[in-house]
N, C-alpha and C positions, 0 to 999 in steps of 0.2 A: 330652441330649448324645450325639453320635455316638460309637460305640465306636472306640477307636484302639489299635493294637498298639504296644508299647513296644520299641524297639530300642536296645541299648547298644553303644557304640563306645569304643575307646581309641586313643591315639596316643603316639608317643615324643616326649619333650621334653627340655629342659635337665636335666642330671644332678642338681644340688643347688643349695642356696642358698635365700634367702627366698622365691623365686618357685615353689619346689617345691610341687606339689599334694599335699594330704594330707587325712586325715580323711574327712569326708562330702562333700568337694568333687567334684562331678560337673557338668560344664558342660552347660547346656541353654539355648538362646536364649530360649524362652518364659519360663522362670522367672527368667533374668537380667533380662529386660525388666520382668516384674511386680515383682521386688524393687526395681529402680531407680525405678519409678513410685511404689511404696509409700513409699520413702525420700524421694524428691524432691518429690512432690506436684505435679509439673509435667511435661508431656510434653517441653517444650523442655529443661528441666534434666536430665531422664532421658536424653534423646538425647545431651546433652553428656557425661554420665557414661559412657555406653556408647560414645562416639566415633562416633555415628551422626548423620545429618542428621535434622531434624524430619520431613521427607517420608518418609524411609526407615522411621523408627520408626512413624509413623502408618500407613504401608502394612503393616508387619509386624503391628501390632495388628489391623487389619481382616482380614488373612489368617488370623491365629490365631482370631479370632472366627468366621470362616466355617468353619474346620476343626472347631472345638469346638461350634459351634451355639449359643453363649451369648455375651452381651456381657461384656466384660472391664473396661471403664472407663466411669465416669460423668464426663462432661466438658461444661462450659458455658463459653463464652468469658468470660474475665475472672475465672473462679473456679478453685480448685485442682482438678486431676484426681484422682479417687478410684477405687480399685478397686471393682468391684461385689462384693456379698456372695459371689457364686459364685467370683470371682477370688481373694478373700481366703481362702475355704475351700480352694481348689485350691492356693494358695501355701503355706498352713500344712500341708496334708496332704503335699505334696511334701517340705517341709522335715523333717517328722517321719519320713517314710519314709526319707529319705537319712540322717538321724542314727541311726535304728535300724539301718540297714545299714552304718554307718560302719566298725565293726570288721571286717566281712567285706570291704568294699571295700578297706580299708587292707591286709588280709591278701592279697587278690588282687593289689593293686598291687605289693606287695613280692615276691610269688611270681613275677610276670611279670618284675620287675627281676632276680630271682635267675636265672631261666631265661636271660634275655638275657646276663647277666654270665658265666654258665657257658659259654654258646656262644662268647663272646669271650675269656674268660680263666677257665680251669678251676681256678685256684689258690686261690680264695676258699673259706673254711670256711662250713659251715652248722650252726646250732644251733637245735633245736626248743625253743621256750619256750611253755608254756601258762600264762596269767597272768590274774589278776583285772584287770578293766578299769581303765586309768588314762590320763589325757590326755598324760602325758609319755613313755609307752613308745614311741610312734612316733619321738619325738626320740632315744631311746636306740638305736633301730634305725638311724637315720641316722648317729649317732656311731659305732656299731660298724662299719658298712661303711666310713665315711670314715677312721677311725683304725686299725682292726684288720683290715680286709678280711674282716669277719665278717658273714654274713647271719643275722640273727635271724628264724627262721621263727616268727613270733608268732601265737598263736591265743588270742583272748580267751575266758575261761571264768570261771565263779564261782570264788571262792577254794577252796571245798571240791572242786569239780570239777577244778580245776587240780592240787590235791594228789593226788586219786585218779588222775589221768592220769599223774602222776609214779610213783605206786605200781605202776601197771599197765604201766609202761615205754613209754608212748606219747609221752613227752617226756623230755628230759634235765634240764631246769630248769623249775621252777614258780614263779609269783609269787602272793603273798597278802599281806593286810594285817591288822593286829591293833591294838586300842587300846593306847596306852602305859600307861595305868593299868588294870590288870586283876587280878582276884582269881581264884585257881584254881577257885573254886566257881561262877564265872559262866558264862553261856551260851557265850561265845566259847571259853573254855578247854575246856569239855566237848566242843565240836565238833572242835577241833583235835587234842586229845590222841591219838585213835586213828590219826591220819594222819601224825604226826611222831614218830619214834623216836630217842631220844638215842643217839649213837654211829653210827647208820645215816645220819641226815640232818645236813647242815651248812647253815647259813644264810649268805647273802651280803647285807650291808647295802645298802639302796637309797636310801631317802629317807624323809622324814616329810611328812605332809599333814594337812589339816583337813577334816572332814566336818561337816555340819549341815543345817538346813532350807533348802532352796531355795524362795524365795518371790517374789512379784511385786516389781518394782522399787519401792524405798522402803518395802517391808513394810507396805502399807496396812491389812492386817488386824491388825497389831500382834502377831504371833506371837512367843512366847518359847520354845516348846518343844513336844514331842509332846503334852503334856497339853492344850494349847490346841486342837490339831488334833482330838483326840478329843472334847473337851467341846463343840466347836462343829460337829461332824459335817462338817468340811471335806473337800473332794474330794482324794484322796491319789494321787500318782503313785508307784507301788510298783516295786520291783525284782523280778526273777524269783527263785524259790526256788533255793537253792544258791549265790547270789551272796554275796560277802563283805559287801556293803552291806545286804542283807536280813538276814543273820546279825547285823550290827551293830544293825539296828532291833530285832530280838528281844532282843538283849543290853541295849539301852537301855530297852526296855519292861519287861523283868524287873527291871532295876536300880531303876526308878521305880515298880514295881507297877502298870503300866498294862495294861489289857485290849486288846491290839492287835487282837483279833478284831472290835472295834467300828470299826476304821478303814474309812472309806467309800472303798474303792479304786475310782478312776475309770479307771485305765489301768495296765498292767504294762509296764515298759520294760527294755531290755537294757544300758543304759549311763547314765553320769552326764549326758552331753550330751542323751540322749533324755529323761531326767527334766526337765532344764532346759527343753527345747523344749516339753514338755507343759505346764509352768507358764507359759511365755511365750505360748503359743497360747491360754491360757484353758481348756484341757482339764482342768487340775487346779489346786488352790489352793496345794499344797505337796508337797514330796517330799524324801527324804533323799539327799544327794549331796555332791560335792566343791565347795569354795569356787571352785575354778578353773572349774568348769562354770557356776556361777551368774554369775561375772564375764564369761565368754565370751558369755553370752546377755544381758548387761545387766540381770541380776536382782538381787534382794536376797538376803541370806544371814544366817542365824542360827547362829553357831558352836556346836557341841555336843561334839565329841571330837577329840583329836589322835591320829593313828595312825602306826605305823611300817609301811613297805612293804618286804617282804623277798623275795629270790629264794632258792630252796632247791634243792639237788641231793643226790644220794647222796654219801657221803663219798669213795667210790672214783672219783667222776667229777671231783673238784676239780682234778686235775692234767691233765685232758684239754686239749689246746690250745684248743679252742673255749671252754671254760669259763674258762680263764685269760685269753683275749682279752676275754670279757665282763667279768670282774672288772677288767681294766685300763681298759676304757671307763667303768665305774662310778666308778673312782678318779680319773678325769681332771678337770682344771680345767674343761673344756668341759661335762661333765655337772653339776658343781657350779654353774656359771653358769646352765645351763638350769633347774635346780631352783630356784635363788634367784629367777629371773625369773618363776616361776609363782605366781599369787595363791594363797595358802593352802598353799604348799609351803615346806619347809626342808630343806637338805642334811643327810644323815646324817653325823655326824662321822667315822664309820668306813666310808664308802661304798666298796664293792668288797672290803672285808675279810671274811674267813671268821669266822663266829661260831658258838659252840656254842649249843645250845638253852637250856641253863641260864643262859648269860651274857646272851643276847638276850631271853629270856622268863623273867624272875625268878619269875613265878608258878608255874613248872613245879616240881612236887615229885614225886619218884619213889616215896617211901615215906612212910607215915604216921608221925608222931613216935612213938617208943617210949613206952609208958605209964610213968608214974613208979612 
């Protein structure tokens, strides 16, 4: 295949609504064409989906084949059109790359929107939030700007990295998740205790969500838990070290006495959607992630744990206008509706309210019980 330089472009479009671009969506005519062909199985039907003439689509295919130096479609009159093995590999590789970059693309998109808004109207507030990856946080960004004129400068990081960023003053608010049923002696509690200080930190309720095994559609391997993955040496889509989901994996492994060092790690991904894409592409047999990510990719899901997702800030930042605006967005009916609509999500009863560590995390104990 001939080498080709990649050039990225962006443009201004409609401000909000269901047509708003988000996540890993980046337009490219070649991959739009290949996706339509893969879904339709017919050049004529793909042309109809894309709003093109048969002749135009056929000419585009031939032009792309000339540029890439490889055939893209196997087609015999009277039979369904099929992507060549090269085209299938190319399509999956592009999808995986886009999904891996989705948090960064989303951050860049919102930063450009903020710059444009500041140029047009300098009255909007900006709040830096470092947070563990979640599919609903971009929705919270959109609500904050629409309701509160608040730009959330969102940077996705692992739960532990986000809390360290808060401790070092690189953000004003951090986001992390924690299992609902947790004992103070378990892995999660040990990792969080050094980063959260009673009295110094205050939690803001966000939502609840479900994590588990992301598997192929219909769960053809019949997986029921991590033990099955280990016993059968299945290919595993892992998350990066420092992420809350990787910490959750260690927590679940310790809880069940599993030797996670035996996991056959096939790929390491930076988000729930990237794990789902790895499973959907056949690069991995399973991975740990959100039910919403499995649903978005049309995959199977084996539920394992319910979590609470919190935002946290220093106690003396609670009354800053930007933090108050964030809390108002979280307490809104629109946020509750967005959470209820997400597969595997549930609204927090006290969303937007300020919680103490001891109230929200009942496993937290400051002192050992006095000896009898």
